[in-house]
Residue frames as qw, qx, qy, qz and C-alpha x, y, z in Angstrom:
[[0.398, 0.450, -0.615, 0.511, -1.33, 58.42, -42.98],
 [0.735, -0.589, -0.336, -0.027, -1.30, 57.09, -39.42],
 [0.226, 0.625, -0.407, 0.626, 0.59, 59.14, -36.86],
 [0.665, -0.550, -0.433, 0.260, 1.55, 58.68, -33.22],
 [0.098, 0.764, -0.161, 0.617, 2.20, 62.02, -31.53],
 [0.746, -0.377, -0.438, 0.330, 4.18, 61.67, -28.27],
 [0.168, 0.458, -0.236, 0.840, 4.53, 64.67, -25.99],
 [0.277, -0.372, -0.747, 0.475, 3.65, 65.33, -22.36],
 [0.120, 0.350, 0.174, -0.913, 2.01, 68.65, -23.28],
 [0.444, 0.531, 0.720, -0.049, -1.47, 68.26, -24.82],
 [0.268, 0.873, 0.042, -0.405, -1.19, 71.68, -26.50],
 [0.058, -0.577, 0.686, 0.440, 1.98, 70.61, -28.32],
 [0.375, 0.145, 0.905, 0.141, 0.35, 67.36, -29.43],
 [0.389, 0.741, 0.500, -0.223, -2.59, 69.37, -30.79],
 [0.119, 0.823, -0.276, -0.482, -0.27, 71.81, -32.58],
 [0.195, -0.304, 0.854, 0.375, 1.46, 68.89, -34.32],
 [0.375, 0.417, 0.828, -0.006, -1.89, 67.34, -35.27],
 [0.290, 0.833, 0.248, -0.400, -3.19, 70.66, -36.58],
 [0.094, 0.725, -0.468, -0.496, -0.19, 71.18, -38.85],
 [0.153, -0.212, 0.921, 0.288, -0.17, 67.60, -40.21],
 [0.511, 0.362, 0.690, -0.363, -3.91, 66.92, -40.58],
 [0.255, 0.208, -0.606, -0.724, -5.04, 65.94, -44.07],
 [0.812, 0.011, 0.001, -0.584, -8.27, 64.18, -45.04],
 [0.922, 0.103, -0.363, -0.086, -8.07, 60.50, -44.16],
 [0.317, 0.449, -0.671, 0.497, -5.24, 60.86, -41.64],
 [0.759, -0.541, -0.347, -0.100, -5.48, 59.16, -38.24],
 [0.131, 0.631, -0.495, 0.583, -3.78, 60.36, -35.08],
 [0.770, -0.461, -0.423, 0.127, -3.01, 58.57, -31.83],
 [0.026, -0.817, 0.300, -0.492, -1.55, 60.39, -28.86],
 [0.804, -0.282, -0.417, 0.316, 0.74, 59.41, -26.00],
 [0.214, -0.946, 0.080, -0.232, 2.00, 61.50, -23.10],
 [0.525, -0.663, 0.529, 0.065, 5.02, 59.39, -22.12],
 [0.246, 0.508, -0.785, -0.254, 7.68, 57.23, -23.69],
 [0.279, -0.018, 0.937, -0.211, 6.18, 54.18, -21.97],
 [0.585, 0.505, 0.422, -0.475, 2.79, 54.85, -23.58],
 [0.461, 0.666, -0.404, -0.425, 4.47, 55.16, -26.98],
 [0.029, 0.340, -0.938, -0.059, 6.28, 51.84, -26.57],
 [0.411, 0.211, 0.815, -0.350, 3.06, 50.16, -25.49],
 [0.577, 0.607, 0.115, -0.533, 1.11, 51.63, -28.41],
 [0.385, 0.615, -0.599, -0.339, 3.71, 50.41, -30.91],
 [0.300, -0.175, 0.934, -0.090, 3.43, 46.85, -29.60],
 [0.443, 0.415, 0.787, -0.116, 0.03, 46.53, -31.26],
 [0.424, 0.863, 0.213, -0.173, 0.02, 49.32, -33.87],
 [0.639, -0.022, 0.325, 0.697, 2.36, 50.35, -36.67],
 [0.173, 0.892, 0.168, -0.382, 2.02, 54.08, -37.26],
 [0.686, 0.628, 0.089, 0.356, 3.46, 55.48, -40.48],
 [0.291, 0.589, -0.286, 0.698, 5.17, 58.24, -38.49],
 [0.593, -0.619, -0.420, 0.297, 6.02, 58.76, -34.83],
 [0.142, 0.739, -0.133, 0.645, 6.62, 62.35, -33.73],
 [0.762, -0.406, -0.427, 0.268, 8.42, 62.04, -30.38],
 [0.173, -0.925, 0.185, -0.283, 9.34, 64.67, -27.80],
 [0.507, 0.388, -0.650, 0.411, 12.69, 64.26, -26.01],
 [0.063, 0.132, -0.687, 0.712, 11.91, 65.26, -22.43],
 [0.639, -0.388, -0.353, -0.563, 8.87, 63.72, -20.76],
 [0.584, -0.497, 0.493, -0.412, 8.11, 62.31, -17.34],
 [0.923, -0.054, 0.378, -0.041, 9.37, 58.78, -16.83],
 [0.650, -0.037, 0.532, 0.542, 11.24, 57.31, -19.76],
 [0.154, 0.683, -0.104, -0.707, 11.94, 60.06, -22.26],
 [0.713, 0.612, -0.018, -0.340, 11.79, 60.11, -26.01],
 [0.284, 0.634, -0.713, -0.099, 15.31, 58.85, -26.66],
 [0.337, -0.162, 0.898, -0.231, 14.73, 55.76, -24.52],
 [0.681, 0.400, 0.469, -0.395, 11.37, 55.16, -26.22],
 [0.556, 0.694, -0.322, -0.325, 12.91, 55.65, -29.67],
 [0.050, 0.478, -0.877, -0.008, 15.59, 53.04, -28.91],
 [0.462, 0.057, 0.826, -0.318, 13.01, 50.56, -27.63],
 [0.677, 0.546, 0.243, -0.429, 10.63, 51.08, -30.54],
 [0.508, 0.681, -0.462, -0.253, 13.29, 50.82, -33.26],
 [0.146, -0.371, 0.913, -0.079, 14.84, 47.76, -31.57],
 [0.501, 0.225, 0.790, -0.274, 11.48, 45.99, -31.80],
 [0.558, 0.713, 0.422, -0.049, 10.31, 47.60, -35.04],
 [0.495, -0.272, 0.322, 0.760, 13.31, 48.56, -37.22],
 [0.230, 0.480, 0.572, 0.624, 10.96, 49.94, -39.88],
 [0.175, -0.833, -0.442, 0.284, 9.61, 52.58, -37.47],
 [0.364, 0.511, 0.119, 0.769, 9.98, 56.12, -38.75],
 [0.424, -0.739, -0.386, 0.353, 10.56, 58.47, -35.83],
 [0.261, 0.643, -0.033, 0.719, 11.09, 62.23, -35.89],
 [0.501, -0.475, -0.486, 0.536, 12.26, 63.56, -32.54],
 [0.035, 0.802, 0.144, 0.579, 11.24, 67.07, -31.53],
 [0.558, -0.396, -0.420, 0.596, 12.60, 69.22, -28.73],
 [0.040, -0.982, -0.176, 0.055, 12.32, 72.75, -27.48],
 [0.383, -0.734, 0.397, 0.397, 16.13, 72.80, -27.60],
 [0.755, 0.644, -0.122, 0.005, 17.94, 73.02, -30.94],
 [0.428, -0.714, 0.553, 0.045, 21.05, 71.22, -29.74],
 [0.573, 0.512, -0.605, -0.207, 23.46, 69.25, -31.93],
 [0.020, -0.270, 0.923, -0.275, 24.35, 66.78, -29.15],
 [0.569, 0.191, 0.591, -0.539, 20.67, 66.06, -28.60],
 [0.698, 0.516, -0.203, -0.453, 20.18, 65.67, -32.37],
 [0.347, 0.448, -0.824, -0.021, 23.05, 63.16, -32.48],
 [0.259, -0.083, 0.856, -0.439, 21.54, 61.30, -29.52],
 [0.687, 0.335, 0.273, -0.585, 18.16, 61.17, -31.26],
 [0.660, 0.512, -0.459, -0.300, 19.68, 59.72, -34.43],
 [0.131, 0.351, -0.906, 0.197, 21.69, 57.21, -32.40],
 [0.431, 0.072, 0.719, -0.541, 18.43, 56.18, -30.69],
 [0.357, 0.295, 0.861, 0.211, 16.87, 55.42, -34.09],
 [0.292, 0.785, 0.287, -0.465, 15.23, 58.69, -35.12],
 [0.635, 0.394, 0.410, 0.523, 15.52, 59.58, -38.78],
 [0.180, 0.631, 0.087, 0.749, 15.28, 63.30, -38.06],
 [0.376, -0.509, -0.484, 0.604, 15.52, 65.79, -35.20],
 [0.106, 0.604, 0.242, 0.752, 13.86, 69.21, -35.26],
 [0.061, -0.083, -0.501, 0.859, 13.27, 71.96, -32.75],
 [0.122, 0.595, 0.761, -0.229, 9.69, 72.64, -31.71],
 [0.131, 0.667, 0.034, -0.732, 9.84, 76.10, -33.24],
 [0.161, 0.299, -0.687, -0.642, 9.85, 74.32, -36.63],
 [0.415, 0.244, 0.840, -0.249, 6.65, 72.29, -36.05],
 [0.522, 0.655, 0.143, -0.528, 4.89, 74.23, -38.81],
 [0.304, 0.607, -0.632, -0.372, 7.47, 72.79, -41.24],
 [0.550, -0.157, 0.809, -0.134, 6.65, 69.16, -40.35],
 [0.792, 0.476, 0.318, -0.212, 4.58, 68.43, -43.49],
 [0.509, 0.789, -0.339, -0.051, 7.46, 69.50, -45.75],
 [0.188, -0.599, 0.769, -0.117, 10.04, 67.75, -43.56],
 [0.696, 0.011, 0.695, -0.180, 8.14, 64.46, -43.60],
 [0.746, 0.638, 0.095, -0.163, 7.57, 64.78, -47.34],
 [0.287, 0.798, -0.529, 0.008, 11.30, 65.29, -47.80],
 [0.341, -0.422, 0.822, -0.172, 11.99, 62.20, -45.71],
 [0.036, 0.013, -0.960, -0.278, 9.88, 60.01, -47.92],
 [0.535, -0.095, -0.114, -0.832, 6.28, 60.93, -47.10],
 [0.902, -0.098, 0.010, -0.421, 4.19, 57.81, -47.28],
 [0.568, -0.406, 0.714, 0.054, 5.73, 54.50, -46.24],
 [0.196, 0.302, -0.792, -0.494, 6.75, 52.15, -49.04],
 [0.831, 0.023, -0.079, -0.550, 3.98, 49.91, -50.30],
 [0.664, -0.288, 0.689, -0.034, 4.34, 46.24, -49.32],
 [0.137, 0.319, -0.795, -0.498, 5.52, 43.93, -52.10],
 [0.822, 0.151, 0.201, -0.512, 2.78, 41.94, -53.74],
 [0.220, -0.245, 0.910, 0.251, 3.37, 38.39, -54.83],
 [0.635, 0.209, -0.289, -0.685, 1.37, 36.97, -57.68]]
């Protein structure tokens, strides 16, 4: 699995990586929404784990930009606040799920429940 972890706090990025890491996984990191948008211009991660509040353009702006350019992007927005309005905003911005940061340890199960691995591309004979 290829992941992009987007958070302005390196310790949070590492916590997400530590809970998701499986043999063969690859992780890229970004500290701002702008960095995430730039990364997705040339890479297609299987999952994007995106914080809401960051310096510059936040996670909701970045989620809108990424899903507008890459509708197949699978984004899970995380926040230290478990707020229904923020969850609605995240889904409106293109996220498929919103979770509070106190549930980071549940990410493997959450992603598995959301479909785990991306669908395999169709092969033509």
